[in-house]
C-alpha positions as CSV (number, residue, x, y, z in Angstrom):
1,M,-49.7,-9.8,-39.6
2,K,-50.8,-6.4,-38.6
3,E,-51.5,-7.8,-35.0
4,Q,-48.0,-9.0,-35.0
5,S,-46.4,-5.6,-36.3
6,K,-48.7,-4.0,-33.3
7,F,-47.4,-6.4,-30.7
8,S,-43.9,-5.3,-32.0
9,K,-44.4,-2.0,-31.7
10,V,-45.5,-1.8,-28.1
11,L,-43.3,-4.0,-27.2
12,S,-40.3,-2.0,-28.5
13,I,-42.0,0.8,-26.5
14,L,-41.9,-0.9,-23.1
15,L,-38.6,-2.2,-23.7
16,S,-37.3,1.5,-24.8
17,V,-39.0,3.1,-21.4
18,V,-37.8,0.2,-19.0
19,L,-34.0,1.1,-21.1
20,V,-34.4,4.5,-20.2
21,I,-35.5,3.6,-16.6
22,S,-32.9,1.6,-15.7
23,S,-30.3,4.0,-17.4
24,F,-31.3,6.4,-15.1
25,Y,-31.5,4.6,-12.2
26,L,-27.9,3.8,-13.0
27,L,-27.1,7.3,-13.4
28,Y,-28.8,8.5,-10.5
29,Q,-27.0,6.4,-8.1
30,V,-23.6,7.2,-9.8
31,I,-24.1,10.9,-9.3
32,R,-25.7,10.2,-5.6
33,L,-22.3,8.2,-4.8
34,N,-20.5,11.5,-6.0
35,V,-16.8,9.5,-6.4
36,L,-16.4,9.9,-10.4
37,P,-14.6,12.9,-11.3
38,S,-16.4,15.6,-13.6
39,K,-13.9,14.0,-16.4
40,F,-15.3,10.6,-16.4
41,L,-19.0,11.5,-15.3
42,F,-19.7,13.9,-18.4
43,P,-18.5,11.1,-21.0
44,L,-20.2,8.3,-18.8
45,T,-23.5,10.2,-18.7
46,I,-23.4,11.3,-22.8
47,G,-22.1,7.8,-23.6
48,V,-25.2,6.3,-21.3
49,V,-27.8,8.7,-23.3
50,V,-26.3,8.1,-27.0
51,L,-26.6,4.4,-25.9
52,D,-30.2,4.3,-25.2
53,A,-31.3,6.5,-28.0
54,I,-29.1,3.9,-30.8
55,F,-31.1,1.7,-29.3
56,I,-34.9,3.3,-29.0
57,L,-34.3,4.0,-32.8
58,L,-33.4,0.4,-33.5
59,L,-35.8,-0.9,-31.6
60,V,-38.7,1.5,-32.8
61,Y,-37.9,2.2,-36.3
62,F,-34.9,0.2,-37.9
63,S,-35.2,-3.4,-37.1
64,K,-37.8,-4.3,-39.3
65,N,-36.9,-8.3,-39.8
66,V,-37.4,-11.1,-37.1
67,V,-33.8,-11.5,-36.7
68,S,-32.6,-8.0,-35.9
69,K,-35.6,-7.6,-34.0
70,I,-34.4,-10.5,-31.7
71,I,-30.8,-9.4,-31.7
72,C,-32.2,-5.6,-30.4
73,I,-34.1,-7.4,-27.7
74,V,-31.9,-9.3,-26.4
75,L,-29.1,-6.4,-26.3
76,T,-31.9,-3.8,-24.8
77,L,-32.7,-6.7,-22.2
78,F,-29.1,-7.4,-21.6
79,I,-28.3,-3.7,-21.0
80,C,-31.1,-3.2,-18.7
81,V,-30.3,-5.8,-16.7
82,A,-26.5,-4.6,-16.3
83,S,-27.6,-1.2,-15.4
84,C,-29.9,-2.2,-12.6
85,F,-27.1,-4.5,-11.3
86,G,-24.9,-1.7,-11.5
87,G,-27.3,0.8,-10.1
88,Y,-28.2,-1.5,-7.0
89,Y,-24.1,-2.4,-6.5
90,I,-23.3,1.2,-6.4
91,S,-26.3,1.5,-4.3
92,K,-24.8,-0.9,-1.6
93,T,-21.8,1.0,-1.7
94,Q,-23.5,4.6,-0.5
95,N,-24.9,2.6,2.1
96,V,-21.8,1.2,3.1
97,L,-20.6,4.8,3.0
98,S,-23.1,5.9,4.9
99,S,-23.5,3.3,7.5
100,I,-19.4,3.5,8.3
101,T,-19.3,7.4,8.7
102,N,-22.8,7.5,11.2
103,V,-20.8,6.8,14.2
104,A,-22.9,6.0,17.1
105,K,-23.6,8.6,19.8
106,H,-23.8,5.5,22.4
107,A,-21.5,3.1,22.8
108,K,-22.9,-0.7,24.5
109,N,-21.2,-2.3,27.4
110,T,-22.7,-5.7,28.3
111,V,-22.7,-7.2,31.5
112,S,-22.7,-10.8,32.5
113,V,-23.4,-12.7,36.0
114,I,-21.4,-15.8,35.6
115,V,-20.9,-19.0,37.5
116,K,-18.8,-22.0,37.4
117,E,-19.4,-24.9,34.8
118,S,-20.2,-27.2,37.3
119,S,-22.4,-25.0,39.3
120,S,-25.9,-26.3,39.7
121,I,-27.1,-23.0,39.5
122,K,-28.7,-23.0,35.6
123,N,-30.8,-20.0,35.3
124,K,-31.4,-16.3,36.4
125,S,-34.1,-17.7,39.1
126,Q,-31.8,-19.6,40.9
127,L,-29.6,-17.2,41.4
128,N,-31.7,-15.3,44.5
129,G,-30.0,-15.3,47.8
130,V,-26.7,-16.4,46.0
131,S,-23.3,-14.6,46.6
132,V,-22.2,-12.5,44.1
133,G,-18.8,-11.1,43.3
134,S,-18.1,-7.6,41.5
135,L,-15.4,-5.0,40.8
136,R,-15.4,-1.8,42.4
137,L,-14.3,-0.3,38.9
138,N,-17.3,-1.9,37.2
139,E,-19.8,-0.3,39.5
140,Q,-22.3,1.3,36.8
141,G,-22.4,-2.2,35.0
142,S,-23.3,-3.8,38.5
143,K,-25.6,-2.0,39.6
144,K,-27.7,-2.7,35.9
145,A,-27.6,-5.9,36.8
146,L,-28.3,-6.1,40.2
147,K,-31.1,-3.7,39.9
148,E,-32.8,-5.6,37.1
149,L,-32.8,-8.8,38.9
150,S,-33.9,-7.3,42.2
151,D,-36.9,-5.6,39.8
152,E,-38.1,-9.5,39.6
153,G,-37.5,-10.7,42.9
154,I,-33.9,-12.1,42.3
155,V,-31.5,-10.3,45.5
156,L,-28.1,-11.5,45.6
157,N,-25.6,-11.1,48.4
158,Q,-22.8,-8.9,46.8
159,T,-19.0,-8.3,47.9
160,E,-16.7,-5.9,45.9
161,Y,-13.6,-6.5,45.0
162,D,-10.6,-3.8,44.3
163,S,-9.0,-6.2,41.6
164,M,-9.9,-8.6,39.0
165,T,-7.2,-10.8,40.6
166,A,-8.7,-10.7,43.9
167,L,-12.4,-11.3,42.1
168,L,-11.2,-14.3,40.1
169,E,-9.5,-16.1,43.2
170,A,-12.4,-15.2,45.5
171,F,-14.6,-16.7,42.7
172,Y,-12.4,-19.7,42.3
173,N,-11.4,-20.4,45.8
174,G,-15.5,-20.5,46.7
175,E,-15.9,-17.2,48.3
176,V,-18.0,-16.2,46.0
177,D,-21.2,-18.4,44.1
178,S,-20.7,-16.4,40.9
179,I,-19.4,-12.6,39.7
180,I,-20.3,-10.0,37.4
181,I,-18.3,-8.6,34.7
182,N,-17.8,-6.6,32.1
183,E,-17.9,-8.6,28.8
184,S,-15.2,-6.3,27.4
185,S,-13.0,-7.6,30.4
186,R,-13.2,-11.3,29.0
187,S,-9.9,-11.1,27.1
188,Q,-8.0,-9.8,29.6
189,I,-9.1,-13.1,32.1
190,L,-8.4,-14.7,29.6
191,D,-4.8,-13.1,28.9
192,M,-4.0,-14.2,32.2
193,E,-2.1,-17.4,32.0
194,A,-3.9,-18.9,35.4
195,Y,-7.7,-18.2,33.8
196,S,-6.8,-18.8,30.0
197,N,-9.7,-21.8,30.2
198,F,-12.2,-19.1,31.8
199,D,-14.6,-19.6,29.0
200,S,-14.7,-23.3,29.1
201,N,-14.8,-23.8,32.8
202,T,-17.9,-20.9,33.3
203,R,-20.8,-19.8,32.0
204,V,-23.1,-17.3,31.8
205,V,-26.8,-17.2,33.6
206,Y,-27.6,-13.6,33.6
207,Q,-26.9,-10.9,31.0
208,T,-27.6,-7.2,30.6
209,S,-26.1,-4.0,28.8
210,Y,-25.9,-0.3,29.5
211,K,-24.9,2.6,27.1
212,V,-22.7,5.5,27.3
213,K,-22.0,8.2,25.5
214,N,-19.4,8.0,22.7
215,N,-17.2,11.2,23.0
216,D,-15.4,10.4,19.5
217,S,-15.6,13.3,16.9
218,A,-13.2,14.5,14.2
219,T,-10.8,17.0,14.4
220,S,-11.2,17.8,10.3
221,V,-8.8,19.5,8.1
222,S,-10.0,21.8,5.8
223,D,-9.3,19.8,2.4
224,I,-8.6,16.5,2.6
225,T,-7.0,16.4,-0.8
226,S,-4.3,18.8,0.0
227,K,-3.9,19.0,3.8
228,P,-2.1,16.4,5.7
229,F,-3.6,14.6,8.5
230,N,-3.3,11.5,11.2
231,V,-5.9,8.9,11.4
232,L,-6.2,6.6,14.5
233,I,-6.7,2.8,13.1
234,S,-8.2,0.7,16.3
235,G,-8.4,-2.7,16.3
236,S,-11.7,-3.3,18.7
237,D,-11.5,-7.2,20.3
238,T,-14.9,-7.1,21.2
239,R,-17.2,-10.8,21.3
240,G,-20.3,-9.0,21.8
241,G,-21.2,-6.9,18.9
242,F,-19.2,-4.0,17.0
243,D,-21.0,-1.2,18.7
244,E,-19.4,-2.6,22.2
245,N,-16.6,-1.1,23.7
246,G,-13.9,-3.6,24.1
247,R,-9.6,-3.5,24.4
248,S,-7.6,-1.7,21.5
249,D,-6.0,-4.6,20.4
250,V,-4.8,-2.9,17.4
251,I,-3.2,0.5,17.6
252,M,-2.1,2.1,14.6
253,I,-1.5,5.8,13.2
254,A,-2.0,6.6,9.6
255,T,-0.3,9.4,9.0
256,V,-1.4,10.5,5.1
257,N,-0.2,13.3,3.0
258,P,-1.8,14.0,-0.1
259,K,0.6,15.9,-1.7
260,T,3.1,14.1,-1.5
261,H,1.7,11.2,-2.0
262,T,2.9,9.4,1.4
263,I,1.6,6.8,4.0
264,L,3.7,6.4,7.2
265,L,1.9,3.8,9.2
266,T,3.3,3.6,13.2
267,S,2.2,0.9,14.9
268,V,2.0,0.9,19.2
269,P,1.9,-2.6,20.5
270,R,-0.9,-3.3,22.7
271,D,0.9,-4.1,25.7
272,F,2.7,-0.3,25.7
273,Y,2.9,1.1,29.0
274,V,1.1,4.7,29.1
275,T,-0.4,7.3,31.1
276,T,-4.0,7.2,30.5
277,A,-5.8,10.3,29.4
278,C,-9.5,11.1,28.6
279,D,-12.1,13.8,27.6
280,A,-14.8,14.2,30.7
281,G,-17.5,11.5,30.5
282,D,-15.4,9.0,29.0
283,G,-14.9,7.2,32.3
284,C,-11.4,6.5,32.3
285,M,-8.8,6.3,35.0
286,Q,-7.2,9.8,33.9
287,G,-3.5,10.1,34.5
288,A,-3.7,6.3,35.7
289,L,-0.5,4.2,34.1
290,D,-1.8,0.9,32.1
291,K,-1.8,-1.2,28.8
292,I,-2.9,0.8,26.1
293,T,-5.2,-1.5,25.0
294,H,-7.4,-1.2,28.3
295,T,-8.5,2.7,27.0
296,G,-10.6,1.1,24.2
297,I,-12.9,-0.2,27.2
298,H,-13.7,3.4,27.6
299,G,-14.1,3.7,23.8
300,T,-12.1,4.8,20.7
301,N,-12.0,8.2,22.0
302,T,-9.6,7.2,25.3
303,T,-7.5,5.4,22.8
304,K,-7.2,8.7,20.8
305,R,-6.4,10.9,23.4
306,T,-3.9,8.7,25.1
307,V,-1.8,8.6,21.8
308,E,-2.0,12.0,21.1
309,Q,-0.3,12.6,24.6
310,L,2.1,9.6,24.2
311,L,3.4,11.2,20.7
312,G,2.8,14.5,20.7
313,I,0.6,14.8,17.7
314,E,-3.2,15.7,17.2
315,I,-5.1,12.9,15.3
316,N,-7.5,14.3,12.9
317,Y,-9.7,11.0,12.3
318,T,-10.5,7.5,13.9
319,F,-11.4,4.3,12.1
320,K,-12.6,1.5,14.0
321,V,-12.0,-2.2,12.9
322,G,-14.3,-4.6,14.5
323,F,-12.0,-7.6,15.2
324,D,-14.5,-10.5,16.1
325,T,-16.7,-9.3,13.1
326,V,-14.1,-9.3,10.5
327,T,-14.5,-13.1,11.0
328,E,-17.5,-12.7,8.9
329,L,-16.0,-10.7,6.2
330,V,-13.0,-13.5,6.2
331,D,-15.5,-15.6,5.3
332,V,-17.6,-13.7,2.7
333,L,-14.4,-13.3,0.8
334,G,-13.6,-16.8,0.9
335,G,-10.8,-16.9,3.1
336,V,-7.6,-14.7,3.2
337,D,-4.0,-15.4,2.6
338,V,-0.8,-14.6,4.9
339,Y,3.0,-14.7,4.6
340,V,4.5,-16.3,7.5
341,E,8.5,-15.8,7.5
342,P,11.1,-18.3,8.2
343,G,11.7,-19.7,12.0
344,Y,7.6,-18.3,12.2
345,A,5.9,-21.9,11.4
346,T,3.6,-22.5,14.8
347,T,1.0,-24.9,15.7
348,T,-2.0,-24.3,18.4
349,S,-5.2,-25.9,19.0
350,E,-7.1,-23.5,17.1
351,F,-4.9,-22.8,13.9
352,S,-1.6,-24.1,11.9
353,V,0.8,-22.2,9.8
354,H,3.8,-23.2,8.1
355,E,6.4,-20.8,6.0
356,G,5.4,-19.3,3.3
357,V,1.9,-18.7,2.2
358,N,-0.7,-19.7,4.1
359,H,-4.5,-19.4,3.1
360,L,-6.8,-19.1,6.6
361,N,-10.6,-19.4,7.0
362,A,-12.3,-17.0,9.3
363,Q,-11.7,-18.6,12.7
364,Q,-8.0,-19.9,11.8
365,A,-7.5,-15.9,10.9
366,L,-9.0,-14.6,14.0
367,A,-6.9,-16.8,16.3
368,F,-3.6,-16.0,13.9
369,A,-4.4,-12.4,14.5
370,R,-4.9,-12.7,18.7
371,E,-1.9,-15.6,19.3
372,R,1.4,-14.3,21.2
373,Y,1.9,-16.9,23.3
374,S,3.8,-19.2,20.6
375,Y,6.5,-16.4,19.4
376,T,9.5,-15.0,21.6
377,E,8.6,-11.7,20.7
378,G,5.3,-12.1,21.9
379,D,3.0,-8.8,21.4
380,R,5.4,-7.4,18.7
381,Q,4.5,-10.6,16.6
382,R,1.0,-10.7,17.3
383,T,1.0,-6.5,16.0
384,K,2.4,-8.0,12.9
385,N,0.2,-10.6,12.6
386,Q,-2.5,-8.6,13.0
387,Q,-1.3,-6.4,9.9
388,Q,-1.2,-9.1,8.0
389,V,-4.6,-10.6,8.1
390,L,-6.0,-6.8,7.5
391,M,-3.8,-6.1,4.4
392,G,-5.1,-9.7,3.3
393,I,-8.3,-8.5,3.8
394,V,-7.7,-5.4,1.8
395,K,-5.9,-7.5,-1.4
396,E,-9.1,-10.1,-1.3
397,A,-11.3,-7.6,-1.2
398,T,-9.7,-5.5,-4.4
399,K,-10.1,-8.7,-6.5
400,P,-11.8,-8.5,-9.4
401,S,-13.6,-11.5,-8.1
402,V,-15.4,-9.7,-5.3
403,I,-18.2,-8.5,-7.6
404,T,-20.1,-12.0,-7.6
405,N,-20.4,-11.6,-3.7
406,Y,-20.2,-7.7,-3.7
407,A,-23.4,-7.5,-2.1
408,A,-23.0,-9.7,1.0
409,I,-19.2,-8.1,1.2
410,M,-21.1,-4.8,1.4
411,D,-23.3,-6.1,3.9
412,T,-20.4,-7.2,6.0
413,M,-18.4,-4.4,6.2
414,A,-21.2,-1.8,7.2
415,N,-20.7,-4.1,10.7
416,T,-17.2,-4.3,10.5
417,F,-16.0,-0.6,9.8
418,S,-16.7,3.2,11.2
419,T,-14.9,6.1,10.9
420,T,-15.2,9.8,11.9
421,M,-14.3,11.1,8.4
422,S,-17.4,12.1,6.9
423,N,-18.8,10.4,3.3
424,E,-17.8,13.7,1.6
425,E,-14.5,13.3,2.6
426,I,-14.2,9.7,1.8
427,T,-15.7,10.5,-1.4
428,D,-13.2,13.3,-2.3
429,L,-10.5,11.1,-1.4
430,I,-11.7,8.2,-3.7
431,K,-12.1,11.5,-6.8
432,Y,-8.9,12.8,-5.6
433,Q,-7.2,8.9,-6.4
434,L,-9.6,8.5,-9.9
435,N,-8.6,12.1,-11.2
436,N,-4.7,12.1,-10.3
437,N,-4.1,8.7,-10.4
438,P,-1.4,9.0,-7.6
439,T,1.3,5.8,-6.8
440,W,1.7,5.9,-2.4
441,K,4.3,5.2,-1.1
442,M,4.2,3.5,2.4
443,E,6.5,3.8,5.0
444,Q,5.8,2.1,8.1
445,Y,7.6,2.6,11.8
446,M,6.9,0.6,15.5
447,V,7.6,1.9,18.8
448,D,9.3,-0.7,20.9
449,G,10.3,-1.4,25.1
450,T,11.5,-3.5,27.3
451,G,8.9,-6.4,28.8
452,D,8.2,-6.0,32.7
453,T,5.7,-6.6,35.0
454,L,4.0,-3.5,36.4
455,M,0.7,-2.3,37.9
456,C,-2.4,-1.7,35.8
457,A,-5.3,0.2,36.5
458,E,-7.6,-1.5,35.0
459,L,-6.8,-4.8,36.5
460,G,-6.1,-3.2,39.9
461,D,-2.9,-5.7,39.7
462,A,0.5,-6.3,38.1
463,A,0.5,-7.7,34.6
464,S,2.9,-7.9,31.6
465,V,3.6,-4.9,29.7
466,M,6.2,-3.2,27.6
467,V,7.9,-0.1,29.2
468,P,8.5,2.5,26.3
469,D,11.9,3.1,24.8
470,Q,11.4,6.6,24.6
471,S,14.1,7.3,21.8
472,T,11.5,5.4,19.8
473,V,8.7,7.5,20.9
474,K,10.7,10.9,20.2
475,M,11.5,8.9,16.6
476,A,8.0,7.8,15.9
477,K,6.8,11.6,16.5
478,D,9.2,13.4,14.6
479,K,8.9,10.6,11.7
480,I,5.3,12.2,12.1
481,N,6.0,15.4,11.9
482,A,8.4,14.8,8.6
483,V,5.2,13.3,6.5
484,L,3.2,16.1,7.8
485,A,5.2,18.6,6.6
486,G,6.1,17.0,3.6
487,K,9.1,14.9,3.8
488,S,10.0,11.4,3.9
489,S,9.7,9.2,7.7
490,E,12.5,7.6,6.1
491,D,14.8,10.8,6.3
492,V,14.6,10.8,10.1
493,K,17.4,8.7,11.6
């Protein structure tokens, strides 16, 4: 009997130690995350300490009979497990915040040597002596690929072309047996109707990559919870990884005024025909006319500078979304719901949507976000579809049921988003929301224009573009400035 009593005492003390450790682990992670206002953090800390004290007293001193002892042990174990899981999930959240705010100093560009699917060339060793076409615009990437192959004793006969169209024509006409392209250009090729089957009738026989400096940085406001600011949301259409430069297929400016609790989303269609602007070192064709989507090939900073020049505004932060990696997040979330308005039902080889609410899996959601040929509005409707997918992800990610797959969702988000907003600024915003619980007013606007076929600098050829309606550009600027000044964009007519 004494031995049982001694064992019970030792077990109670051990459980008490585990309880304290797990509780303090939870509190440590909560404090480290730094999102709870003092009015919540102080009661939580007191509550955890008091709860621990009660259960320690019950375990060690007051639970004498077997039944009460078992109940205390079970409840203590439950609290320990809950605290450990809670601390783990909070730690995951902290890691995600650290990851998405840790903007890479360099961006990757992937370069591929490509042959026709019907070619007898199966691997890089068979490239020796073969003719290869490349773009003068992609000189850095071509040199990297050719040098690496040359170091292995594989020498190709290079011919340079001034435009993507000329390069592709030479390739398909048999003037060259292979071509070198930057993978960020693949989407451009697929957008050209004559080469929409490029993926299926070609294959990669050699691939390499090189890095370029990422000049994207924040122009921070002094207090993000009281000063208005602009955020560029850029949806990158990369297929080689989130850290790779690629076209900016989603371009939105979020104008946030914390004092008036107003958020204005201003959308710019990807085919908008603009004058490119960038900082030294971005490598863009400064002052050239092109689709705004092509600015992303030179990094988010080029898109930011071009938008600033277009609208005459200052962008404080950027928020990059990798649309290809978004599919992983959609998968983890179990799909997303999108609403299709009457008259916009469509079927393609990759997806089918009917009028009303549609539940899309990852691949369907990505195809839906990229499709434009099925709609008479073309790029305008694609922009709306992309917004639908992003909002669908937000809706799914904020459901209570995500807790069952929280760790996987956090891991995926770390590879899907990147922002120049600091960790401290994000936690300040969360704290502000929890402390004040404001109801945000969402306003929207999209600049518009007319379709045309004009020379695009990055392609070196004419392509379908949207020539800006300058009255809508001015309207967008006025609406943004109105929100920054504490007014509503809806007051601007």
